[in-house]
PDB file of N, CA, C and O in Angstrom:
ATOM      1  N   MET A   1     -43.751  19.632 -18.079  1.00  0.00           N
ATOM      2  CA  MET A   1     -42.174  19.761 -18.756  1.00  0.00           C
ATOM      3  C   MET A   1     -41.793  20.115 -17.307  1.00  0.00           C
ATOM      4  O   MET A   1     -40.563  20.155 -17.306  1.00  0.00           O
ATOM      5  N   THR A   2     -42.195  20.358 -16.227  1.00  0.00           N
ATOM      6  CA  THR A   2     -41.686  21.392 -15.407  1.00  0.00           C
ATOM      7  C   THR A   2     -41.220  20.267 -14.496  1.00  0.00           C
ATOM      8  O   THR A   2     -40.024  20.352 -14.220  1.00  0.00           O
ATOM      9  N   ASP A   3     -41.768  19.389 -14.039  1.00  0.00           N
ATOM     10  CA  ASP A   3     -41.853  18.143 -13.127  1.00  0.00           C
ATOM     11  C   ASP A   3     -39.987  17.672 -14.019  1.00  0.00           C
ATOM     12  O   ASP A   3     -38.859  17.462 -13.573  1.00  0.00           O
ATOM     13  N   PHE A   4     -40.543  17.696 -15.252  1.00  0.00           N
ATOM     14  CA  PHE A   4     -39.650  16.779 -16.139  1.00  0.00           C
ATOM     15  C   PHE A   4     -37.872  18.202 -15.263  1.00  0.00           C
ATOM     16  O   PHE A   4     -37.231  17.972 -14.238  1.00  0.00           O
ATOM     17  N   PHE A   5     -37.692  19.487 -16.264  1.00  0.00           N
ATOM     18  CA  PHE A   5     -36.341  19.827 -15.455  1.00  0.00           C
ATOM     19  C   PHE A   5     -36.735  19.368 -13.251  1.00  0.00           C
ATOM     20  O   PHE A   5     -35.865  18.807 -12.584  1.00  0.00           O
ATOM     21  N   LYS A   6     -37.647  19.642 -12.844  1.00  0.00           N
ATOM     22  CA  LYS A   6     -37.481  19.933 -11.588  1.00  0.00           C
ATOM     23  C   LYS A   6     -36.889  18.417 -11.094  1.00  0.00           C
ATOM     24  O   LYS A   6     -36.529  18.403  -9.916  1.00  0.00           O
ATOM     25  N   LYS A   7     -36.766  17.364 -11.707  1.00  0.00           N
ATOM     26  CA  LYS A   7     -36.331  15.817 -11.300  1.00  0.00           C
ATOM     27  C   LYS A   7     -34.846  16.072 -11.678  1.00  0.00           C
ATOM     28  O   LYS A   7     -34.054  16.103 -10.736  1.00  0.00           O
ATOM     29  N   ALA A   8     -34.211  16.317 -13.335  1.00  0.00           N
ATOM     30  CA  ALA A   8     -33.354  15.994 -13.599  1.00  0.00           C
ATOM     31  C   ALA A   8     -32.604  16.930 -12.289  1.00  0.00           C
ATOM     32  O   ALA A   8     -31.960  16.274 -11.471  1.00  0.00           O
ATOM     33  N   PHE A   9     -32.702  18.633 -12.076  1.00  0.00           N
ATOM     34  CA  PHE A   9     -32.635  19.398 -11.332  1.00  0.00           C
ATOM     35  C   PHE A   9     -32.197  18.650 -10.141  1.00  0.00           C
ATOM     36  O   PHE A   9     -31.054  18.689  -9.687  1.00  0.00           O
ATOM     37  N   ASN A  10     -33.131  17.999  -9.688  1.00  0.00           N
ATOM     38  CA  ASN A  10     -32.789  17.554  -8.343  1.00  0.00           C
ATOM     39  C   ASN A  10     -31.718  16.012  -8.332  1.00  0.00           C
ATOM     40  O   ASN A  10     -31.146  15.497  -7.371  1.00  0.00           O
ATOM     41  N   ASP A  11     -31.741  15.651  -9.548  1.00  0.00           N
ATOM     42  CA  ASP A  11     -30.967  14.523  -9.559  1.00  0.00           C
ATOM     43  C   ASP A  11     -29.273  15.071  -9.684  1.00  0.00           C
ATOM     44  O   ASP A  11     -28.433  14.490  -8.996  1.00  0.00           O
ATOM     45  N   MET A  12     -28.744  16.522 -10.850  1.00  0.00           N
ATOM     46  CA  MET A  12     -28.665  16.932 -10.390  1.00  0.00           C
ATOM     47  C   MET A  12     -27.333  16.865  -9.282  1.00  0.00           C
ATOM     48  O   MET A  12     -26.179  16.439  -9.252  1.00  0.00           O
ATOM     49  N   LYS A  13     -28.334  17.603  -8.379  1.00  0.00           N
ATOM     50  CA  LYS A  13     -27.885  18.038  -6.878  1.00  0.00           C
ATOM     51  C   LYS A  13     -27.571  16.950  -6.105  1.00  0.00           C
ATOM     52  O   LYS A  13     -26.623  16.878  -5.321  1.00  0.00           O
ATOM     53  N   GLU A  14     -28.694  15.787  -6.432  1.00  0.00           N
ATOM     54  CA  GLU A  14     -27.757  15.158  -5.260  1.00  0.00           C
ATOM     55  C   GLU A  14     -26.736  14.146  -6.065  1.00  0.00           C
ATOM     56  O   GLU A  14     -26.012  13.410  -5.394  1.00  0.00           O
ATOM     57  N   SER A  15     -26.663  14.102  -7.861  1.00  0.00           N
ATOM     58  CA  SER A  15     -25.000  13.882  -7.879  1.00  0.00           C
ATOM     59  C   SER A  15     -24.123  14.146  -7.209  1.00  0.00           C
ATOM     60  O   SER A  15     -23.383  13.507  -6.461  1.00  0.00           O
ATOM     61  N   ALA A  16     -24.237  15.344  -7.556  1.00  0.00           N
ATOM     62  CA  ALA A  16     -22.944  16.291  -6.450  1.00  0.00           C
ATOM     63  C   ALA A  16     -22.690  16.583  -5.641  1.00  0.00           C
ATOM     64  O   ALA A  16     -21.777  17.366  -5.377  1.00  0.00           O
ATOM     65  N   LYS A  17     -23.472  16.010  -4.885  1.00  0.00           N
ATOM     66  CA  LYS A  17     -23.732  16.486  -3.049  1.00  0.00           C
ATOM     67  C   LYS A  17     -22.810  14.745  -2.826  1.00  0.00           C
ATOM     68  O   LYS A  17     -22.107  14.677  -1.818  1.00  0.00           O
ATOM     69  N   ALA A  18     -22.848  13.801  -3.512  1.00  0.00           N
ATOM     70  CA  ALA A  18     -22.462  12.302  -3.754  1.00  0.00           C
ATOM     71  C   ALA A  18     -20.913  12.553  -4.312  1.00  0.00           C
ATOM     72  O   ALA A  18     -19.898  12.008  -3.880  1.00  0.00           O
ATOM     73  N   GLN A  19     -21.008  13.512  -5.372  1.00  0.00           N
ATOM     74  CA  GLN A  19     -19.649  13.409  -5.377  1.00  0.00           C
ATOM     75  C   GLN A  19     -18.459  14.062  -4.989  1.00  0.00           C
ATOM     76  O   GLN A  19     -17.389  13.995  -5.594  1.00  0.00           O
ATOM     77  N   HIS A  20     -18.655  14.606  -4.102  1.00  0.00           N
ATOM     78  CA  HIS A  20     -18.176  16.101  -2.871  1.00  0.00           C
ATOM     79  C   HIS A  20     -17.721  14.665  -1.997  1.00  0.00           C
ATOM     80  O   HIS A  20     -16.563  14.256  -2.090  1.00  0.00           O
ATOM     81  N   GLU A  21     -18.649  14.012  -1.220  1.00  0.00           N
ATOM     82  CA  GLU A  21     -18.238  12.939   0.023  1.00  0.00           C
ATOM     83  C   GLU A  21     -17.316  12.786  -0.942  1.00  0.00           C
ATOM     84  O   GLU A  21     -16.375  13.578  -0.887  1.00  0.00           O
ATOM     85  N   VAL A  22     -17.314  11.630  -2.213  1.00  0.00           N
ATOM     86  CA  VAL A  22     -16.338  10.816  -2.627  1.00  0.00           C
ATOM     87  C   VAL A  22     -14.824  11.910  -2.928  1.00  0.00           C
ATOM     88  O   VAL A  22     -13.730  11.349  -2.996  1.00  0.00           O
ATOM     89  N   ASP A  23     -14.909  13.415  -3.086  1.00  0.00           N
ATOM     90  CA  ASP A  23     -13.602  14.126  -3.406  1.00  0.00           C
ATOM     91  C   ASP A  23     -13.633  14.128  -1.550  1.00  0.00           C
ATOM     92  O   ASP A  23     -13.371  12.996  -1.142  1.00  0.00           O
ATOM     93  N   LYS A  24     -13.857  15.004  -0.552  1.00  0.00           N
ATOM     94  CA  LYS A  24     -13.898  14.264   0.555  1.00  0.00           C
ATOM     95  C   LYS A  24     -12.956  13.543   0.732  1.00  0.00           C
ATOM     96  O   LYS A  24     -11.763  13.781   0.917  1.00  0.00           O
ATOM     97  N   ALA A  25     -13.760  12.263   0.646  1.00  0.00           N
ATOM     98  CA  ALA A  25     -12.886  10.670   0.904  1.00  0.00           C
ATOM     99  C   ALA A  25     -11.078  10.971  -0.130  1.00  0.00           C
ATOM    100  O   ALA A  25      -9.863  11.124  -0.258  1.00  0.00           O
ATOM    101  N   ASN A  26     -11.416  10.941  -0.233  1.00  0.00           N
ATOM    102  CA  ASN A  26     -10.273  11.016  -1.592  1.00  0.00           C
ATOM    103  C   ASN A  26      -9.280  12.091  -0.835  1.00  0.00           C
ATOM    104  O   ASN A  26      -8.119  11.881  -0.484  1.00  0.00           O
ATOM    105  N   PHE A  27      -9.991  13.211  -0.690  1.00  0.00           N
ATOM    106  CA  PHE A  27      -8.926  14.361   0.214  1.00  0.00           C
ATOM    107  C   PHE A  27      -8.332  13.904   1.472  1.00  0.00           C
ATOM    108  O   PHE A  27      -7.158  14.150   1.751  1.00  0.00           O
ATOM    109  N   ALA A  28      -8.838  13.479   1.963  1.00  0.00           N
ATOM    110  CA  ALA A  28      -8.207  12.819   3.461  1.00  0.00           C
ATOM    111  C   ALA A  28      -7.742  11.384   3.158  1.00  0.00           C
ATOM    112  O   ALA A  28      -7.687  10.690   4.172  1.00  0.00           O
ATOM    113  N   ALA A  29      -7.438  10.843   2.157  1.00  0.00           N
ATOM    114  CA  ALA A  29      -6.905   9.770   2.392  1.00  0.00           C
ATOM    115  C   ALA A  29      -5.853  10.259   1.680  1.00  0.00           C
ATOM    116  O   ALA A  29      -4.793   9.768   2.067  1.00  0.00           O
ATOM    117  N   VAL A  30      -5.712  11.208   0.595  1.00  0.00           N
ATOM    118  CA  VAL A  30      -4.209  11.899   0.039  1.00  0.00           C
ATOM    119  C   VAL A  30      -3.654  12.759   1.614  1.00  0.00           C
ATOM    120  O   VAL A  30      -2.448  12.910   1.809  1.00  0.00           O
ATOM    121  N   LYS A  31      -4.455  13.145   2.398  1.00  0.00           N
ATOM    122  CA  LYS A  31      -3.713  13.660   3.548  1.00  0.00           C
ATOM    123  C   LYS A  31      -3.081  13.011   4.400  1.00  0.00           C
ATOM    124  O   LYS A  31      -1.937  13.268   4.775  1.00  0.00           O
ATOM    125  N   ALA A  32      -3.891  11.963   4.838  1.00  0.00           N
ATOM    126  CA  ALA A  32      -3.000  11.112   5.405  1.00  0.00           C
ATOM    127  C   ALA A  32      -2.003  10.069   5.055  1.00  0.00           C
ATOM    128  O   ALA A  32      -1.353   9.351   5.814  1.00  0.00           O
ATOM    129  N   GLU A  33      -2.008  10.125   3.787  1.00  0.00           N
ATOM    130  CA  GLU A  33      -0.779   9.266   3.128  1.00  0.00           C
ATOM    131  C   GLU A  33       0.750   9.886   2.758  1.00  0.00           C
ATOM    132  O   GLU A  33       1.877   9.448   2.526  1.00  0.00           O
ATOM    133  N   SER A  34      -0.136  11.553   2.882  1.00  0.00           N
ATOM    134  CA  SER A  34       0.910  12.445   2.939  1.00  0.00           C
ATOM    135  C   SER A  34       1.736  12.477   4.272  1.00  0.00           C
ATOM    136  O   SER A  34       2.951  12.373   4.446  1.00  0.00           O
ATOM    137  N   LYS A  35       0.667  12.661   5.194  1.00  0.00           N
ATOM    138  CA  LYS A  35       1.299  12.843   6.040  1.00  0.00           C
ATOM    139  C   LYS A  35       2.094  11.660   6.601  1.00  0.00           C
ATOM    140  O   LYS A  35       3.076  11.913   7.298  1.00  0.00           O
ATOM    141  N   ALA A  36       1.760  10.419   6.361  1.00  0.00           N
ATOM    142  CA  ALA A  36       2.380   8.996   6.868  1.00  0.00           C
ATOM    143  C   ALA A  36       4.084   8.956   5.809  1.00  0.00           C
ATOM    144  O   ALA A  36       5.148   8.482   6.207  1.00  0.00           O
ATOM    145  N   GLN A  37       3.872   9.483   4.707  1.00  0.00           N
ATOM    146  CA  GLN A  37       5.344   8.979   4.071  1.00  0.00           C
ATOM    147  C   GLN A  37       6.324  10.277   4.590  1.00  0.00           C
ATOM    148  O   GLN A  37       7.553  10.297   4.510  1.00  0.00           O
ATOM    149  N   TRP A  38       5.263  11.593   5.267  1.00  0.00           N
ATOM    150  CA  TRP A  38       6.498  12.770   6.069  1.00  0.00           C
ATOM    151  C   TRP A  38       7.079  11.991   6.890  1.00  0.00           C
ATOM    152  O   TRP A  38       8.287  11.826   6.717  1.00  0.00           O
ATOM    153  N   GLU A  39       6.467  11.340   7.924  1.00  0.00           N
ATOM    154  CA  GLU A  39       6.585  10.381   9.305  1.00  0.00           C
ATOM    155  C   GLU A  39       8.364   9.521   8.808  1.00  0.00           C
ATOM    156  O   GLU A  39       9.529   9.690   9.170  1.00  0.00           O
ATOM    157  N   GLU A  40       7.639   8.585   7.803  1.00  0.00           N
ATOM    158  CA  GLU A  40       8.662   7.801   7.404  1.00  0.00           C
ATOM    159  C   GLU A  40       9.682   8.499   7.140  1.00  0.00           C
ATOM    160  O   GLU A  40      10.593   8.218   7.920  1.00  0.00           O
ATOM    161  N   ALA A  41      10.061   9.578   6.123  1.00  0.00           N
ATOM    162  CA  ALA A  41      11.555  10.123   5.944  1.00  0.00           C
ATOM    163  C   ALA A  41      11.712  10.486   6.921  1.00  0.00           C
ATOM    164  O   ALA A  41      12.718  10.009   7.445  1.00  0.00           O
ATOM    165  N   LYS A  42      10.686  11.781   8.037  1.00  0.00           N
ATOM    166  CA  LYS A  42      11.525  12.097   8.935  1.00  0.00           C
ATOM    167  C   LYS A  42      12.357  10.958  10.502  1.00  0.00           C
ATOM    168  O   LYS A  42      13.165  11.191  11.401  1.00  0.00           O
ATOM    169  N   ALA A  43      11.333   9.441   9.933  1.00  0.00           N
ATOM    170  CA  ALA A  43      11.751   8.864  10.663  1.00  0.00           C
ATOM    171  C   ALA A  43      13.651   8.154  10.147  1.00  0.00           C
ATOM    172  O   ALA A  43      14.597   7.979  10.915  1.00  0.00           O
ATOM    173  N   MET A  44      13.601   7.913   8.670  1.00  0.00           N
ATOM    174  CA  MET A  44      14.553   7.794   7.938  1.00  0.00           C
ATOM    175  C   MET A  44      16.079   8.464   8.644  1.00  0.00           C
ATOM    176  O   MET A  44      17.208   7.971   8.658  1.00  0.00           O
ATOM    177  N   GLY A  45      15.724   9.375   9.029  1.00  0.00           N
ATOM    178  CA  GLY A  45      16.787  10.552   9.256  1.00  0.00           C
ATOM    179  C   GLY A  45      17.307   9.940  10.982  1.00  0.00           C
ATOM    180  O   GLY A  45      18.299  10.485  11.466  1.00  0.00           O
ATOM    181  N   LYS A  46      16.969   9.417  11.370  1.00  0.00           N
ATOM    182  CA  LYS A  46      17.294   8.256  12.613  1.00  0.00           C
ATOM    183  C   LYS A  46      17.607   7.432  12.798  1.00  0.00           C
ATOM    184  O   LYS A  46      17.015   6.357  12.895  1.00  0.00           O
ATOM    185  N   PRO A  47      19.837   8.002  13.022  1.00  0.00           N
ATOM    186  CA  PRO A  47      20.771   6.414  12.496  1.00  0.00           C
ATOM    187  C   PRO A  47      19.515   4.789  12.908  1.00  0.00           C
ATOM    188  O   PRO A  47      19.024   4.124  11.996  1.00  0.00           O
ATOM    189  N   GLU A  48      19.306   4.553  14.113  1.00  0.00           N
ATOM    190  CA  GLU A  48      18.717   3.847  14.713  1.00  0.00           C
ATOM    191  C   GLU A  48      17.564   3.160  13.463  1.00  0.00           C
ATOM    192  O   GLU A  48      17.927   2.164  12.836  1.00  0.00           O
ATOM    193  N   THR A  49      16.456   3.667  13.244  1.00  0.00           N
ATOM    194  CA  THR A  49      15.805   3.804  12.614  1.00  0.00           C
ATOM    195  C   THR A  49      16.378   2.626  11.322  1.00  0.00           C
ATOM    196  O   THR A  49      16.269   1.429  11.054  1.00  0.00           O
ATOM    197  N   ARG A  50      16.943   3.696  10.857  1.00  0.00           N
ATOM    198  CA  ARG A  50      17.707   3.604   9.050  1.00  0.00           C
ATOM    199  C   ARG A  50      18.185   1.765   9.288  1.00  0.00           C
ATOM    200  O   ARG A  50      18.056   0.843   8.483  1.00  0.00           O
ATOM    201  N   LYS A  51      18.827   1.747  10.884  1.00  0.00           N
ATOM    202  CA  LYS A  51      20.235   0.808  10.383  1.00  0.00           C
ATOM    203  C   LYS A  51      18.405  -0.275  11.019  1.00  0.00           C
ATOM    204  O   LYS A  51      18.208  -1.164  10.191  1.00  0.00           O
ATOM    205  N   ALA A  52      17.944  -0.282  11.489  1.00  0.00           N
ATOM    206  CA  ALA A  52      16.871  -1.532  11.815  1.00  0.00           C
ATOM    207  C   ALA A  52      15.956  -2.268  10.674  1.00  0.00           C
ATOM    208  O   ALA A  52      15.472  -3.399  10.713  1.00  0.00           O
ATOM    209  N   LEU A  53      15.857  -1.127   9.490  1.00  0.00           N
ATOM    210  CA  LEU A  53      15.606  -1.084   8.833  1.00  0.00           C
ATOM    211  C   LEU A  53      16.160  -2.010   7.827  1.00  0.00           C
ATOM    212  O   LEU A  53      15.406  -2.743   7.187  1.00  0.00           O
ATOM    213  N   MET A  54      17.552  -2.017   7.637  1.00  0.00           N
ATOM    214  CA  MET A  54      18.090  -2.457   6.819  1.00  0.00           C
ATOM    215  C   MET A  54      18.567  -3.834   7.289  1.00  0.00           C
ATOM    216  O   MET A  54      18.770  -4.914   6.734  1.00  0.00           O
ATOM    217  N   GLN A  55      18.636  -3.500   8.166  1.00  0.00           N
ATOM    218  CA  GLN A  55      18.782  -4.820   8.947  1.00  0.00           C
ATOM    219  C   GLN A  55      17.837  -6.360   9.065  1.00  0.00           C
ATOM    220  O   GLN A  55      18.027  -7.555   9.293  1.00  0.00           O
ATOM    221  N   ALA A  56      16.481  -5.199   8.671  1.00  0.00           N
ATOM    222  CA  ALA A  56      15.063  -6.258   8.799  1.00  0.00           C
ATOM    223  C   ALA A  56      15.815  -6.763   7.020  1.00  0.00           C
ATOM    224  O   ALA A  56      16.412  -7.799   6.727  1.00  0.00           O
ATOM    225  N   GLU A  57      15.566  -5.906   6.390  1.00  0.00           N
ATOM    226  CA  GLU A  57      15.645  -6.270   5.133  1.00  0.00           C
ATOM    227  C   GLU A  57      16.982  -7.383   4.809  1.00  0.00           C
ATOM    228  O   GLU A  57      16.809  -8.466   4.251  1.00  0.00           O
ATOM    229  N   ARG A  58      18.590  -6.771   5.372  1.00  0.00           N
ATOM    230  CA  ARG A  58      19.227  -8.593   5.126  1.00  0.00           C
ATOM    231  C   ARG A  58      18.146  -9.662   5.715  1.00  0.00           C
ATOM    232  O   ARG A  58      17.778 -10.589   4.993  1.00  0.00           O
ATOM    233  N   ASP A  59      17.590  -9.499   7.185  1.00  0.00           N
ATOM    234  CA  ASP A  59      16.843 -10.708   7.032  1.00  0.00           C
ATOM    235  C   ASP A  59      15.974 -11.434   7.178  1.00  0.00           C
ATOM    236  O   ASP A  59      15.578 -12.220   8.038  1.00  0.00           O
ATOM    237  N   LYS A  60      15.534 -10.895   5.676  1.00  0.00           N
ATOM    238  CA  LYS A  60      14.461 -11.120   5.067  1.00  0.00           C
ATOM    239  C   LYS A  60      15.500 -11.918   3.689  1.00  0.00           C
ATOM    240  O   LYS A  60      15.314 -13.132   3.599  1.00  0.00           O
ATOM    241  N   GLN A  61      16.276 -11.458   2.922  1.00  0.00           N
ATOM    242  CA  GLN A  61      17.196 -11.701   2.152  1.00  0.00           C
ATOM    243  C   GLN A  61      18.050 -12.707   2.298  1.00  0.00           C
ATOM    244  O   GLN A  61      18.601 -13.152   1.291  1.00  0.00           O
ATOM    245  N   ILE A  62      18.334 -13.280   3.633  1.00  0.00           N
ATOM    246  CA  ILE A  62      19.216 -14.541   3.618  1.00  0.00           C
ATOM    247  C   ILE A  62      17.909 -15.184   3.870  1.00  0.00           C
ATOM    248  O   ILE A  62      17.623 -15.833   2.863  1.00  0.00           O
ATOM    249  N   GLU A  63      16.909 -15.298   4.850  1.00  0.00           N
ATOM    250  CA  GLU A  63      15.590 -16.018   4.823  1.00  0.00           C
ATOM    251  C   GLU A  63      15.573 -16.667   3.044  1.00  0.00           C
ATOM    252  O   GLU A  63      15.906 -17.813   2.741  1.00  0.00           O
ATOM    253  N   GLU A  64      15.202 -15.827   2.276  1.00  0.00           N
ATOM    254  CA  GLU A  64      14.554 -16.299   1.496  1.00  0.00           C
ATOM    255  C   GLU A  64      15.720 -16.956   0.461  1.00  0.00           C
ATOM    256  O   GLU A  64      15.281 -17.584  -0.502  1.00  0.00           O
ATOM    257  N   ALA A  65      17.366 -16.827   0.634  1.00  0.00           N
ATOM    258  CA  ALA A  65      18.132 -17.276   0.425  1.00  0.00           C
ATOM    259  C   ALA A  65      18.267 -18.485   0.588  1.00  0.00           C
ATOM    260  O   ALA A  65      18.679 -19.381  -0.148  1.00  0.00           O
ATOM    261  N   ASN A  66      17.755 -18.451   1.979  1.00  0.00           N
ATOM    262  CA  ASN A  66      18.078 -20.319   2.817  1.00  0.00           C
ATOM    263  C   ASN A  66      17.336 -21.573   2.086  1.00  0.00           C
ATOM    264  O   ASN A  66      17.512 -22.792   2.100  1.00  0.00           O
ATOM    265  N   LYS A  67      16.374 -20.644   1.406  1.00  0.00           N
ATOM    266  CA  LYS A  67      15.037 -21.052   1.006  1.00  0.00           C
ATOM    267  C   LYS A  67      15.302 -21.878  -0.193  1.00  0.00           C
ATOM    268  O   LYS A  67      15.205 -23.092  -0.374  1.00  0.00           O
ATOM    269  N   ARG A  68      15.707 -20.788  -1.060  1.00  0.00           N
ATOM    270  CA  ARG A  68      16.627 -21.555  -2.465  1.00  0.00           C
ATOM    271  C   ARG A  68      17.453 -22.292  -2.215  1.00  0.00           C
ATOM    272  O   ARG A  68      17.857 -22.919  -3.195  1.00  0.00           O
ATOM    273  N   LYS A  69      18.096 -22.603  -0.929  1.00  0.00           N
ATOM    274  CA  LYS A  69      19.136 -22.986  -0.876  1.00  0.00           C
ATOM    275  C   LYS A  69      18.435 -24.592  -0.651  1.00  0.00           C
ATOM    276  O   LYS A  69      18.515 -25.391  -1.584  1.00  0.00           O
ATOM    277  N   ALA A  70      17.685 -25.026   0.771  1.00  0.00           N
ATOM    278  CA  ALA A  70      16.764 -25.749   0.763  1.00  0.00           C
ATOM    279  C   ALA A  70      16.386 -26.544  -0.080  1.00  0.00           C
ATOM    280  O   ALA A  70      16.485 -27.760   0.090  1.00  0.00           O
ATOM    281  N   GLU A  71      15.796 -25.907  -1.332  1.00  0.00           N
ATOM    282  CA  GLU A  71      14.398 -26.257  -2.160  1.00  0.00           C
ATOM    283  C   GLU A  71      16.213 -26.504  -3.341  1.00  0.00           C
ATOM    284  O   GLU A  71      16.289 -27.506  -4.052  1.00  0.00           O
ATOM    285  N   ALA A  72      17.041 -25.780  -3.322  1.00  0.00           N
ATOM    286  CA  ALA A  72      18.185 -26.710  -4.471  1.00  0.00           C
ATOM    287  C   ALA A  72      18.832 -28.124  -4.273  1.00  0.00           C
ATOM    288  O   ALA A  72      19.384 -28.878  -5.075  1.00  0.00           O
ATOM    289  N   GLU A  73      18.527 -28.247  -2.667  1.00  0.00           N
ATOM    290  CA  GLU A  73      19.289 -29.611  -2.145  1.00  0.00           C
ATOM    291  C   GLU A  73      18.346 -30.368  -1.804  1.00  0.00           C
ATOM    292  O   GLU A  73      18.594 -31.381  -1.150  1.00  0.00           O
ATOM    293  N   ALA A  74      17.295 -30.100  -2.105  1.00  0.00           N
ATOM    294  CA  ALA A  74      16.276 -31.260  -1.544  1.00  0.00           C
ATOM    295  C   ALA A  74      16.215 -32.207  -3.464  1.00  0.00           C
ATOM    296  O   ALA A  74      16.274 -33.348  -3.923  1.00  0.00           O
ATOM    297  N   ARG A  75      16.073 -30.836  -3.931  1.00  0.00           N
ATOM    298  CA  ARG A  75      16.299 -30.531  -5.768  1.00  0.00           C
ATOM    299  C   ARG A  75      17.505 -31.963  -6.413  1.00  0.00           C
ATOM    300  O   ARG A  75      17.272 -32.926  -7.144  1.00  0.00           O
ATOM    301  N   THR A  76      18.365 -31.648  -5.953  1.00  0.00           N
ATOM    302  CA  THR A  76      19.411 -32.306  -5.981  1.00  0.00           C
ATOM    303  C   THR A  76      19.215 -34.034  -5.181  1.00  0.00           C
ATOM    304  O   THR A  76      19.141 -35.068  -5.845  1.00  0.00           O
ATOM    305  N   ASN A  77      19.175 -33.985  -3.967  1.00  0.00           N
ATOM    306  CA  ASN A  77      18.675 -35.404  -3.745  1.00  0.00           C
ATOM    307  C   ASN A  77      18.340 -36.508  -3.948  1.00  0.00           C
ATOM    308  O   ASN A  77      18.769 -37.653  -3.805  1.00  0.00           O
ATOM    309  N   ALA A  78      16.549 -35.431  -4.716  1.00  0.00           N
ATOM    310  CA  ALA A  78      15.904 -36.041  -5.822  1.00  0.00           C
ATOM    311  C   ALA A  78      16.256 -36.710  -6.615  1.00  0.00           C
ATOM    312  O   ALA A  78      15.665 -37.764  -6.850  1.00  0.00           O
ATOM    313  N   VAL A  79      17.503 -36.262  -7.395  1.00  0.00           N
ATOM    314  CA  VAL A  79      17.880 -36.326  -8.832  1.00  0.00           C
ATOM    315  C   VAL A  79      18.547 -37.770  -8.117  1.00  0.00           C
ATOM    316  O   VAL A  79      17.916 -38.771  -8.457  1.00  0.00           O
ATOM    317  N   GLN A  80      19.535 -38.000  -7.328  1.00  0.00           N
ATOM    318  CA  GLN A  80      20.511 -38.947  -6.792  1.00  0.00           C
ATOM    319  C   GLN A  80      19.977 -39.835  -5.997  1.00  0.00           C
ATOM    320  O   GLN A  80      20.732 -40.692  -5.538  1.00  0.00           O
ATOM    321  N   GLY A  81      18.594 -39.858  -5.644  1.00  0.00           N
ATOM    322  CA  GLY A  81      17.747 -41.061  -5.416  1.00  0.00           C
ATOM    323  C   GLY A  81      18.092 -40.935  -4.066  1.00  0.00           C
ATOM    324  O   GLY A  81      18.182 -42.083  -3.633  1.00  0.00           O
ATOM    325  N   LYS A  82      18.392 -39.925  -2.957  1.00  0.00           N
ATOM    326  CA  LYS A  82      18.634 -40.022  -1.493  1.00  0.00           C
ATOM    327  C   LYS A  82      17.403 -39.639  -0.785  1.00  0.00           C
ATOM    328  O   LYS A  82      17.371 -39.646   0.445  1.00  0.00           O
TER     329      LYS A  82
END
């Protein structure tokens, strides 16, 4: 009977250690994410960073619009038999 309890308490101890390692890893990840968000927010305070980000977004939108236009022209040409 005592072996059962020794084994049970040892299992709980090992489980608690493993959970502690998981908690430490999660805490470190949250801490790193928080720091990254802070640095991004701080960088957005600089006009040149904000302008570069906005220009990149506009370039992406222009690229997507040109792709949609090309697809529409291809469909139109297919219907017209060109």
